[in-house]
N, C-alpha and C positions, 0 to 999 in steps of 0.2 A: 329570471323574469317571472312575473306572476303567472301561475298556470295550474293545473291539475283538476280542479273541480270542473265546472262547465256542465251545463245542462242540469246542474244540481239545484234544487230549490232548497231554501232554508228548512230546517227540520220542523218549523211551524207548519210547513205544507204537508207533512207526513202525519198520519193518524194511526190509531189503534196500537196494537202491540209492536208493529214495525216502528212506529213513531217513537215509542218509548225507548227502544234500543238506539235508534239514530240520535235521539236527543242526548243520551249519555255520551255517545261517540262525538257529538258535535262539540263537546267541551274539551276535546283532546287537541284541538288546533284552533288558533285564533281567527283564521281566515276561512271563509267559505270557498273561495277560489284562490289557489296558489299553485300555478302551473309548474310542476317539476315531477320527476319520476322516482327519486330516491326513496321516499317514504314507502310508496307502494311496492317497489322492487324488494325492499327489505321485508315487508309483510308477506309478499307472495313466496319469498324464500322460506319463511317460517311455515307457510301453508303447503309446501311441497311443490311449488311452481305449477299450479293448475293451468296457467295460461299456455303452458307447453304441451298440454294434454287435450287440446280441443280438436274437433273435426276441422277440415279445411275452412279457413276464415276469409271472408271478404270484409275489408276494413273501409269504412265510408266517412270521408270528411267533406267539408264545403260550408258555404254560408246558408244557402237555401236549397231545399230539395233533398236533404239527407234522409229524412224520415220517409218520404214518398219512395225514394230509391230503395231504401231498406225493405219497405213493404212490398215493392215490386219484386225484389230478389226473393223474398220469402214466398210470395205467391207462385213464382216460377219454380222454386225448389219443391214446393208442395205439389204443384201440378206434375212434377217429374216423379212423384212418389217418394220423395225424400223426407226424412225427419229434419226439421230446421230449427236451430236456436237463433234467437234474435235479442240483442241488447240495444235499447234506444234510450234517449232522454230528451227533454224532461218528460215526466208523466203528466197527464191532464187531470185525472180524477183520483187515481190510486197508484201507489208506488209499484204494485205488482205489474202494471202495464210495461215496466221497463224490461221485464225478463219473460221471454216466451221460450219455453223449453219443449222441444220436439213438437211444436204446434200449439201448445197450451200455455196460458199464463201461469206463472209460478203461483202456488197457493201461499196464502199468508203464513200458514204454519211452517212450510218448508223455508220460506224466506226468513222468517224470524229465527228459526233454528240455525240457519246458515250465518246470519248476522251475529248471533250470540256466540257461535263458534269462532268467528273472526275476532269478536271482542275479547274472548279469552286468550286467543293466540297473540293478539296484538299487545295485550298486557299493559295498556295505558300509554303506549308509545304515541308520539304525535302523528295524526292522520286526519285527512279531511273526509267529510261525509261522502263526497263523490268517489274518492279513492276506495272507501269501504264498499260502496255499492258496486264499483268496478270489480273489486276482488270477489264479491259475492256472485256476480255474474260468471266470472271465470270458474269458480268452484262449482256452481250449479251446472254449468255446461260441461265441465270435465267429468261430472258424475253421471250424466245421462247420455246414452248413445245418440248420435245424429250423424247425418251425412254432410251437413253444412252449418256453419255459424256465421251470422251477420252481426258485425260490431260497429255501432255508430260512434264516432268521435263526439265527445261532449263539447269541447271548445277548442278551436284552433286545430292542432294536430301534433306538431313537433313535441310539445311538452305535455300534451293531454295524457291523462292517466291510461287511456286505452292504448297508448303507443308503446307500452311494454311488449306488445306483440312483435315477435322477431321475424316470423316466417309466414305471413299471410299468403293466401293463394292469389289474391289480387287486391289492389287498392283503388278506390274511386275518389276523385275530387269533383263534387257537384259545383253548381254555379257559385262563383266567388264575387262578393260585393262588400261594401263597407258595413261593418257591424263589430261589436265588442272591441272598439278601438282602444279602450283603456288597457286591454290585455294583449292585443295582437298587433298594435301599431296603427298609425293614422293615415297610411297610404295603402292603395290596392296592392302594391308590390310587397309591402311588409306582411300584409294579411295572407297573400298568396304563398309567401315563403313559409309561413307557419302551417298552412294547410298541406303544402308539399312535404312537410316534415315527416309524413307517414310513409313516404316512398322508401322502398327497400331494394337492395341490390338484387337484380335478376327477377324481381317481382313485377308483373305487368301493372302499369298504372293507367287508369282510364279517366278521361275528362271530356267535357262537352264544349260547346261554344263558349268562349271566355273573352273579356276585354283584352286587347292586345297586350297591355301591361301585365295582366295576369298570366297570359299564355307564355310570354317570354320568360317569366319566373319559373313556371311549371316546367318548361322545356329545359331550362338551365339546371334546375334542381334534379330532374330526372336523369339528365346526362351526368351530373356530378356523382350520383350514387349508382349509376348503371341500371336504372329501371327503364324498361321499354315503355314508351309513352304512346298511348292510343287516343288520338284526338278526333273529335267529331269534325267531319269535313276533310279529314286527311286519311287516317287509318280506318275510320268507320263513318257511316252516314245513316240517317233515318229520316224519312219523309212520309207525309200522307200519300197513300197509294192513289193513283188517278184512274178514274173509270175509263174503260176502253171506249164506251159509247159517248160519253160527254166530255172527256179529258179534264173533268173537274176533280178536285181532291175528294176522296171518300173518307169514311171513318177509319178504314184499315190503314196499316203502316207497312212500308217496305224498308227493310234494313239490309245494309250491304257492308261487308268488311272483307278482309283477306281470305276468309273461309267460304265466301259466297253470299248468296242472297236468301233472305228469309221474308216470308209474307206473314205479318203479325196482325193479331186482332187489335181493335181500338183500345186504348187505355181505359180502364174502368174509372180511374180518377179524372175529375174534371179539370180543365185548364190547359191551354196550349203548351205550357212548360212541362206537362207530364209526358209529352212525346220524347223530349230529351232524357228525362229520368228513366223512361222505359229503355231507351237506347243504351244508357250507361249500364243498366242492369244486364241487358242482353250481352253487351260486349264483355263485361266482367266475367260472366259465366263462360263465354266462348273462349276466352284466353286464359282461363284459370287453370287449365290442365285437367279439369273434371270431365268425366264422360257424361254429357248432358243429353238426355233423350229428347226427341222432337216434341213430346207432349209438354215440356217445360214452358215453351213460348206461349201456350194458351193461357198461362197464368196471368198474363198482362191484362186480360179481360176480366179478371176476378179479384183485383186488388181492392182492399179497403184500408183506409188510413184516416182516423178521425181528425176533424178540424182542418182538413185540406179540401176546400170547396165542397163541404159536406152539407147536403140539404137536411134540415131538421124537420121532424114530424111529430114532436111531442108537445110538452106543455107550452113552450115558447111559441111554437108555430100556431098553437091554438089561440093565441092572443091577437092575431091579425085577422083581417076580414077574409071571408071565403074567397078563394081564387088567388090569394097572395102566396108567394114563396118566401121562406126564411132560410138563408144560407149562412154558413159559418166557415171562416178561414183564419188560421193562426198566423199568417204572414205578418211581420212586425218591423221590417227594416226597409230602407230605400229600394234595394233590389227586389224585395217582395212586392213593394208598391208598384214598381214598373211592370213586373210580371202580371200582377193582378189587373192593371190597367188594360193589358192586351186582351184579357178575358172580358172585361167590362165593355169593350168596344162592341161585343156581340150581344149585349144586353140592352140595346136601345129600343126594344119593342114595348117597353113599359117603364114607368118611373122606378128609380132606384133610390132606396133610403139606406144610408150607411150609418151603422151604430159602431162607433170607434172608441175603444179603450186601449191604452198603451202603458207600457212599463216606464218608470221614471227615467231610466238610463237610455231610452231609445230616442232616435231622431224622428220626432213626430212630424215635423214639416217635410222631411225627406220621404217619409212613408205616404203622407197625405197628398202632396203636390201632384203626383201622377194620377191619382184616383178621383180627386175633387171634380174635374171637369165632367165626370160621368154621373155625378150624384145630384138627385133632385133635392134631397135634404141630407144633412149630416147631424148626428146626435153625439154629443160627448158623453162617454160612459165612464163611471168609476164605481165599480161594485164593492160593497163592504168587504167581501172575502177575496178580492182580487189583489194578489201579492204585489207590493210596490207600485200600486196604480198611480199613473200620472194624474194630477188634479184636473178636473174638467175645465177649469179656467185656462190651463196651459194648452189643452187640446183646442179650445175655442180660438186662442191666439194663434196656434200653429195652422189652423184652417183659414186664417185671414179673416176671422169673424163670421165665417159661413156656418159654423156649427152652432147648434143650440144645445142647452144642457138637458141631459136625460133625466137625472144622472144615472139611473139604473136601467137595465135592459127592460124590465117589466114596465117601468114608467114611460120609457121611450116608445115601446110597442103599443101601450095603451094610448099614448098621445097620437101616434100615427093612426090608430083605429078611429079615434075621435075626429081626426082631420080627413079621413077617407071620403072620397067622392064616389065610391062604388066601383072604381076602375081597378083592374088587376095591377099589382105592383110587386116589386121584389124588395126584400130586406137583406142586407149583408152585414153580419156581425164580424168585425175584423180588428186587427191591430196588435193582438197579444195572445200568446199561448195561455197565459194565466187567465185572461178573460175568456178564452175558449173553454178552459176547464170549468169555469163558473157556469158558462152557458150550457155546456153539456150536462152538468149536474142539474141545473134548473129545468132542462128539457126532459130529463129522466133517462139519459143514456147511461148504460152500464158497460164497463170494460169487458173484454173477452171475445169480441168479434174477430 
């Protein structure tokens, strides 16, 4: 079945010396995404199997929340005093964002050197760009000491390139919903089965609240391979802590599993879904077999992950009237739309203006339908540098005619400023990680936080 790439952008999205190497490698295989493991396994053998020389690995799959969960794991590991490697995809501004080595983004020089080494060893054999990047991550992580490695699945799980990992310390499946149907199947059950393909015999598998159809598949797949499954609401739970004085939820969290109770700080990342992502990360560390110091849990309050309900403060934010907020979120599928709508319920104190740009292959109506009721205005965006941007006319149609044409972020923000009546308002840029990358570049954000 198609598989392997995932999370990978075409090489036109890479720049500099890194882009030059990846452009050469891009010609070695006709498809950007071709889910299978054989090509990468052969390459890794030639490289001395670096994937077998990593520190303890937590492997993270799912439809939504993978990046935030990885960022939370990293923050907790670093709060524990550990050196932490992280491999995620896609990148937003620069490909070096995909590889964090012992706390710091890989340098372009080291990444280029590693890619050139892989190019020589591969010797022209068929390989996809994402497989090359995955091999690069394994090489980099094997050569630098660390106490933890966090590896995010690119697409799916069962045949994703990262699934060459044989003995992770724990596996996580975050929220599962419809997305990438052309590669993973057109039912929740089929998609869940692909995600569950990362489960390994005897390796703890952690998941959150899921639709019943998804949970049934995860339970069956875990039982089939002999992976102990830790489910929210069963083996673990996380809820907002209630004030003893008022009995109302506070910003802190209370976590419970078979090992006892933890009192946790509020997640630094905005959005109610981040409570579950924090719980997934905590339970993964608790059942991983690692010796986790109590200081680790404080990392939940220090997480940063760009384009996940991120408030902007740069050049884009400067285009709106004083007293307005500009926010950015990269959610781009129906599941993300429903999650976002839960947050927007709390934004009813001022007008909300949505600037929406989407990728051509995404379900625009499925994303928009849950959030439209909370929008005062909607603007259809298609930035010139936005990869595979859905035409603004299609976004207008998907919105039921509610959206007006931006067509760029700057023009939409200028239009909002011209229409402003002096009252505070909020702007939310959303719908695509590719649009998010453009927005961060225009706002002046630099990778490395």
